[in-house]
Every structure is written in C-alpha cells, then in structure tokens.
C-alpha positions in Angstrom: -4.3 -2.9 -14.1 -7.9 -1.7 -13.2 -8.4 -1.8 -9.3 -11.5 -3.7 -8.0 -12.9 -0.7 -6.1 -15.1 1.9 -7.6 -15.2 4.1 -4.6 -14.1 7.5 -4.7 -13.6 8.4 -1.3 -10.3 9.5 -0.4 -8.5 9.9 3.0 -6.7 12.9 3.9 -4.3 11.3 6.4 -0.6 12.0 5.7 2.3 9.4 6.5 4.5 10.8 9.0 8.2 11.0 8.1 8.7 8.8 11.1 6.6 6.0 9.4 8.7 5.7 6.5 12.0 5.5 7.8 13.6 2.0 6.9 10.3 1.3 5.1 9.8 -0.3 1.5 7.4 2.5 0.0 5.2 2.1 -3.1 3.2 4.8 -4.9 -0.3 3.0 -5.7 -2.3 5.4 -7.8 -5.4 3.3 -8.3 -5.8 3.3 -4.2 -8.6 5.6 -4.1 -10.2 5.0 -0.7 -10.2 3.2 2.8 -11.4 0.0 1.1 -8.7 -0.1 -1.3 -6.1 0.5 1.6 -7.7 -2.2 3.6 -7.4 -4.9 0.7 -3.8 -3.9 0.0 -3.1 -4.2 3.8 -4.7 -7.4 3.9 -3.2 -8.9 1.0 0.2 -7.9 2.4 -0.4 -9.3 5.8 -1.6 -12.7 4.5 2.0 -13.1 2.3 4.1 -11.3 5.3 2.2 -11.6 8.7 4.9 -9.9 10.6 4.7 -6.7 8.5 3.5 -3.1 9.7 1.7 -1.5 6.9 0.6 2.2 6.3 -1.7 2.2 3.0 -2.8 5.8 2.6 -5.3 6.5 -0.1 -4.8 10.5 0.5 -1.0 10.5 -0.7 -1.3 7.2 -2.4 1.5 5.5 -0.7 2.0 2.4 0.9 4.7 2.0 3.6 5.9 -1.7 4.8 8.1 -2.3 7.7 9.1 -5.5 9.0 10.5 -6.9 5.9 13.2 -6.1 3.4 11.8 -8.1 0.6 10.7 -5.6 -1.8 9.8 -7.9 -4.9 7.4 -9.9 -2.7 5.4 -6.6 -1.3 5.1 -5.4 -4.6 3.8 -9.1 -5.9 1.1 -8.7 -3.1 -0.2 -5.3 -4.0 -0.3 -6.5 -7.7 -1.9 -9.6 -6.6 -4.6 -7.8 -4.8 -5.4 -5.8 -8.1 -3.4 -2.7 -7.7 -0.5 -1.2 -9.8 2.4 -0.4 -7.6 5.2 1.9 -8.6 8.4 3.1 -7.1 7.9 6.8 -5.4 9.2 9.6 -7.4 
C-alpha cells in the first residue's frame, strides 16, 4: 500500500510511555510527515469520534485510546491509505 503523501518531512516528537498505557498501538512505516499523521488522525476520528490519537511520524507509531476495537482502528488506518502493522 502506497501512502498518498509524497512529503519527506519527519517529526522528531517521541511518544511518552504514559501516552501508550492501555493504548492500541500500530507501527505505520509509510507515515512520513505531519500531513500523514493528520490524515491518519482524521480517519480514526471520523470512524471513532471518542478516540484520542497520537500519530507520531518520528517513531512511526499510532497510539489510540478511548476504544478497544483494534480491528476497527487497523481498518481506518488502512482505509486512509496507510499500512498499519503490529509493533515489534
């Protein structure tokens, strides 16, 4: 799956351990910039309005709290044009 963004700007903001406690976490290797992170965040918010999302291009991770539906989060990220995988 090729992402829709051609930008190569990367964020260096790390996710803190407190932000990922009880979170659904995916690795998204094709999230390269703030635009990509915004696209993913908006897609998740559209499908799960109560979700809180931390999409971090620098660490290539998306953490979601406020839902336990991992399958839905994965589908929303994929539907936005990105390839979520389980973190290593």
